[in-house]
C-alpha positions as CSV (number, residue, x, y, z in Angstrom):
1,M,9.4,26.1,16.4
2,L,6.9,26.1,19.3
3,R,4.1,27.3,17.0
4,M,4.9,24.5,14.5
5,V,4.8,21.9,17.2
6,L,1.5,23.2,18.6
7,V,0.0,23.3,15.1
8,R,1.1,19.8,14.3
9,L,-0.2,18.5,17.6
10,S,-3.6,20.1,17.0
11,L,-3.8,18.5,13.6
12,T,-3.4,15.1,15.2
13,V,-6.7,15.5,16.9
14,P,-9.0,15.1,13.8
15,I,-6.7,12.4,12.4
16,L,-7.0,10.3,15.6
17,L,-10.8,11.0,15.6
18,G,-11.0,9.6,12.1
19,V,-8.9,6.6,12.9
20,S,-11.0,5.8,15.9
21,M,-14.2,6.0,13.8
22,V,-12.8,3.8,11.1
23,A,-11.5,1.2,13.6
24,F,-14.8,1.2,15.6
25,G,-16.9,0.8,12.5
26,L,-14.7,-1.9,11.0
27,M,-14.9,-4.0,14.2
28,R,-18.7,-3.9,14.0
29,A,-18.7,-4.7,10.3
30,L,-16.8,-7.9,10.7
31,P,-18.9,-11.1,10.2
32,G,-19.8,-13.1,13.3
33,D,-21.1,-12.4,16.7
34,F,-18.9,-12.0,19.8
35,A,-21.8,-13.0,22.1
36,L,-22.1,-16.3,20.2
37,A,-18.3,-16.8,20.2
38,A,-18.2,-16.1,24.0
39,A,-20.7,-18.8,24.6
40,G,-18.4,-21.3,23.0
41,T,-21.2,-23.3,21.3
42,T,-23.9,-22.8,18.8
43,A,-26.5,-24.4,21.0
44,V,-27.3,-21.4,23.1
45,S,-30.7,-19.7,23.6
46,D,-31.6,-16.4,22.2
47,E,-32.2,-15.1,25.7
48,V,-28.7,-15.8,26.7
49,L,-27.4,-14.0,23.6
50,R,-29.6,-11.0,24.2
51,T,-28.4,-10.8,27.9
52,T,-24.7,-11.1,26.8
53,R,-25.1,-8.3,24.2
54,R,-27.0,-6.1,26.7
55,N,-24.3,-6.6,29.3
56,L,-21.6,-5.6,26.8
57,G,-23.6,-2.7,25.4
58,L,-23.7,-4.4,21.9
59,D,-27.5,-4.0,21.7
60,R,-27.3,-0.2,21.4
61,P,-27.0,1.7,18.1
62,I,-23.5,1.9,16.8
63,W,-23.3,5.7,17.0
64,E,-24.3,5.5,20.7
65,Q,-21.7,2.8,21.4
66,Y,-19.1,4.9,19.7
67,G,-20.1,8.1,21.6
68,I,-19.9,6.2,25.0
69,W,-16.5,4.7,24.1
70,L,-15.0,7.9,22.8
71,G,-16.1,9.8,25.9
72,N,-14.6,7.2,28.2
73,A,-11.4,7.1,26.1
74,L,-11.0,10.9,26.4
75,A,-11.3,10.4,30.2
76,G,-8.6,7.8,30.1
77,D,-10.9,4.8,30.3
78,L,-10.3,2.5,27.4
79,G,-13.1,0.1,28.5
80,H,-13.1,-3.5,29.7
81,S,-12.0,-6.5,27.7
82,F,-14.8,-8.7,26.6
83,A,-12.8,-11.8,27.1
84,T,-11.2,-11.2,30.5
85,R,-13.6,-8.5,31.9
86,K,-10.5,-6.5,33.1
87,P,-9.7,-2.9,32.3
88,V,-8.0,-2.6,28.9
89,A,-5.6,0.1,30.1
90,G,-4.4,-2.0,32.9
91,E,-3.6,-4.9,30.6
92,L,-2.3,-2.8,27.7
93,L,0.2,-0.6,29.5
94,P,2.6,-3.4,30.6
95,R,2.5,-4.9,27.1
96,L,3.1,-1.5,25.6
97,A,6.2,-1.2,27.7
98,V,7.5,-4.5,26.3
99,T,6.7,-3.5,22.7
100,A,8.4,-0.1,23.2
101,E,11.5,-1.8,24.5
102,L,11.6,-4.3,21.6
103,T,11.0,-1.5,19.1
104,M,13.7,0.7,20.7
105,I,16.3,-2.1,20.5
106,A,15.2,-2.9,16.9
107,G,15.4,0.8,16.0
108,L,18.9,1.2,17.4
109,L,20.1,-2.0,15.5
110,A,18.4,-0.8,12.3
111,M,19.9,2.6,12.4
112,A,23.4,1.3,13.3
113,M,23.3,-1.3,10.5
114,G,21.6,0.9,7.9
115,A,23.8,4.0,8.5
116,T,27.0,1.9,8.6
117,T,26.4,-0.2,5.5
118,G,25.0,2.8,3.5
119,L,27.9,5.0,4.3
120,A,30.4,2.2,3.6
121,S,28.7,1.5,0.3
122,A,28.8,5.2,-0.8
123,R,32.3,5.8,0.3
124,L,34.2,2.6,-0.5
125,R,32.3,1.8,-3.7
126,G,33.6,-1.2,-5.8
127,R,33.2,-4.6,-4.3
128,T,31.8,-3.3,-1.0
129,D,29.1,-1.5,-2.8
130,W,28.1,-4.6,-4.7
131,I,28.1,-6.7,-1.5
132,V,26.0,-4.3,0.5
133,R,23.5,-3.7,-2.3
134,G,23.2,-7.5,-2.9
135,L,22.5,-8.2,0.7
136,N,20.0,-5.3,0.8
137,S,18.2,-6.7,-2.2
138,L,18.1,-10.2,-0.5
139,L,16.8,-8.8,2.8
140,L,14.3,-6.6,1.1
141,A,12.8,-9.6,-0.7
142,V,12.4,-11.6,2.5
143,P,9.7,-10.5,5.0
144,N,10.7,-10.1,8.6
145,F,8.4,-12.9,9.8
146,V,10.2,-15.3,7.5
147,V,13.5,-14.2,8.9
148,A,12.2,-14.7,12.4
149,T,11.0,-18.2,11.5
150,L,14.4,-19.1,10.0
151,M,16.1,-17.8,13.2
152,V,13.9,-20.0,15.4
153,L,14.8,-23.0,13.2
154,L,18.5,-22.2,13.0
155,F,19.0,-21.6,16.7
156,G,16.7,-24.4,17.7
157,L,18.5,-27.0,15.6
158,Y,22.1,-25.9,15.8
159,F,22.4,-23.8,18.9
160,P,20.0,-25.4,21.4
161,T,21.7,-23.8,24.4
162,V,20.6,-20.3,23.2
163,G,17.2,-19.6,24.6
164,I,14.6,-18.6,22.0
165,F,11.3,-18.5,23.8
166,N,12.7,-17.3,27.1
167,Y,11.5,-13.8,27.6
168,V,12.6,-12.4,30.9
169,P,10.8,-9.4,32.4
170,F,12.9,-6.3,32.9
171,A,12.1,-6.2,36.6
172,T,13.4,-9.7,37.1
173,D,16.8,-9.3,35.4
174,P,17.6,-6.3,33.2
175,L,20.5,-7.9,31.4
176,A,18.7,-11.2,30.7
177,N,15.7,-9.1,29.6
178,V,17.8,-7.3,26.9
179,G,19.4,-10.6,25.9
180,S,16.0,-12.3,25.4
181,L,15.0,-9.5,23.0
182,L,18.1,-9.4,20.9
183,L,17.0,-12.1,18.4
184,P,13.5,-10.8,17.9
185,A,14.8,-7.2,17.6
186,L,17.3,-8.3,15.0
187,A,14.6,-10.1,13.0
188,L,12.5,-6.9,13.2
189,A,15.4,-4.6,12.3
190,L,16.9,-6.3,9.3
191,T,14.3,-5.2,6.7
192,V,14.1,-1.7,8.1
193,S,17.9,-1.4,8.0
194,V,17.8,-2.0,4.3
195,T,15.7,1.1,3.6
196,I,17.9,3.2,5.9
197,S,21.0,1.8,4.2
198,E,19.8,2.6,0.6
199,N,18.7,6.1,1.5
200,T,21.9,6.8,3.3
201,R,23.9,5.6,0.3
202,A,21.8,7.8,-2.1
203,A,22.0,10.9,0.1
204,V,25.8,10.6,0.6
205,L,26.4,10.1,-3.1
206,E,24.3,13.2,-3.9
207,V,26.0,15.4,-1.3
208,S,29.5,14.1,-2.5
209,S,29.0,15.8,-5.8
210,Q,28.1,19.2,-4.4
211,D,30.4,22.2,-4.9
212,Y,31.1,22.8,-1.2
213,V,32.4,19.3,-0.9
214,M,34.7,19.8,-3.9
215,V,36.0,23.0,-2.4
216,A,36.6,21.3,0.9
217,R,38.7,18.6,-0.8
218,A,40.6,21.2,-2.8
219,K,41.5,23.0,0.4
220,G,43.1,19.8,1.6
221,L,40.9,19.2,4.6
222,L,41.2,15.8,6.4
223,A,38.9,13.1,5.1
224,R,37.2,12.7,8.5
225,T,36.5,16.4,8.6
226,I,34.9,16.4,5.2
227,L,32.9,13.3,6.2
228,G,31.6,14.7,9.5
229,N,31.1,18.3,8.7
230,Y,30.1,18.2,5.1
231,L,28.9,14.8,4.0
232,V,27.1,13.3,7.0
233,R,25.5,16.5,8.3
234,N,24.1,17.5,4.9
235,A,22.9,14.0,4.0
236,L,21.0,13.6,7.3
237,T,17.8,15.4,6.2
238,P,16.4,12.8,3.8
239,V,17.7,10.0,6.0
240,I,15.9,11.4,9.0
241,T,12.6,11.3,7.0
242,V,12.8,7.6,6.1
243,T,14.3,6.6,9.4
244,G,11.4,8.2,11.4
245,L,8.8,6.6,9.2
246,Q,10.5,3.2,9.3
247,L,10.8,3.3,13.1
248,A,7.1,3.9,13.3
249,A,6.6,1.0,10.9
250,L,8.3,-1.3,13.4
251,L,5.1,-1.3,15.5
252,G,3.3,-3.1,12.7
253,G,6.1,-5.6,12.2
254,S,6.2,-6.4,15.9
255,I,2.8,-8.2,15.8
256,L,4.1,-11.3,14.0
257,I,7.6,-11.1,15.6
258,E,6.1,-11.1,19.1
259,T,3.8,-14.0,18.2
260,I,6.7,-16.1,16.8
261,F,9.0,-15.5,19.7
262,T,6.1,-15.6,22.3
263,I,6.9,-12.1,23.7
264,P,4.1,-10.7,25.8
265,G,3.9,-7.4,24.0
266,M,1.2,-5.3,22.4
267,G,1.5,-7.1,19.1
268,Q,0.8,-10.5,20.6
269,Y,-2.0,-8.9,22.6
270,L,-3.5,-7.6,19.4
271,F,-3.2,-11.0,17.6
272,D,-5.0,-12.7,20.5
273,S,-7.7,-10.1,20.6
274,V,-8.4,-10.3,16.9
275,S,-8.8,-14.1,17.3
276,R,-11.3,-13.5,20.2
277,R,-13.0,-10.6,18.6
278,D,-12.3,-8.5,21.6
279,Y,-13.5,-5.1,20.3
280,P,-12.3,-2.8,23.2
281,V,-8.8,-4.2,23.1
282,I,-8.4,-3.8,19.3
283,Q,-9.8,-0.3,19.4
284,A,-7.5,0.7,22.2
285,I,-4.4,-0.7,20.5
286,V,-5.3,1.0,17.2
287,L,-5.7,4.3,18.9
288,V,-2.4,4.0,20.9
289,S,-0.5,2.9,17.8
290,S,-1.9,5.8,15.7
291,T,-0.9,8.2,18.4
292,I,2.7,6.9,18.5
293,V,3.0,7.1,14.7
294,L,1.7,10.7,14.7
295,M,4.0,11.7,17.5
296,M,6.9,10.2,15.6
297,N,6.1,12.4,12.6
298,V,6.2,15.5,14.8
299,L,9.6,14.5,16.1
300,V,10.8,14.0,12.6
301,D,9.8,17.6,11.7
302,I,11.6,18.9,14.8
303,A,14.7,16.9,13.9
304,Y,14.7,18.6,10.4
305,A,15.1,22.0,11.9
306,R,17.8,20.9,14.3
307,V,19.9,19.2,11.7
308,D,19.4,21.4,8.7
309,A,19.7,25.2,9.3
310,R,18.0,25.8,6.0
311,V,14.7,24.4,7.4
312,S,12.7,26.9,9.4
313,Y,9.2,26.7,10.8
314,D,9.0,30.3,12.0
């Protein structure tokens, strides 16, 4: 197991290197000029533009810019924001904590809803199955940012006493902080829960037809024993795969959700930075997000071996 973890972690290095190169190159390939955008007007002299580019290091060859940025990033320095002139790491870490909390709450909601509805659909069948699959189809067809917008309209019109844009920092009031993230987390979790639900249903139905389940029923074992020891445990392996990937995908969905609910997280920070063409911030967020996704994949592989004894990495 340890060898597998070390191998997987070593493989993340070239992947992150490739991601950083692509992100760095794409930022420079975008049309426009940050120096001109920073001036706020088109009536600016060439000397001012040259000075701005020189101060930001944009006058150097792109390979030299990338080498300097990569070396600083490896040392823990993600650079300074073009817009605020502040260290990116100092601005990013508090926002990353907010996004991590939102993603964690959304992930817990998605797993709870997905596993419950998928298991109920597979076990109860009949009308329950039709209702669950119908709701899943509806939620799958509606993007999470549309769900978030509808939530804002619904609560704003019919439940004005419920705060929508009232994010409370965790240090100020932990309970109010969790409460202010419930609606955004629910909007983020609904679409993800559909995928978990459908995969849970399919896995449970497949395991239900296996011989060892038939034998357990023939022995007269209690339904809860069969459910816990035979069905759920053996159906977990494919569910873990899709759950891990979907939880990683929550990071991407948080960009629009945080913007809609005005949550000061990494997603809103990225949205604002793209609008301002703030290269260092965008590059740092892409690098951090890629690292999180890759670490999530490693955790999924570890969970395989813990849940399914047939899986071995020795």
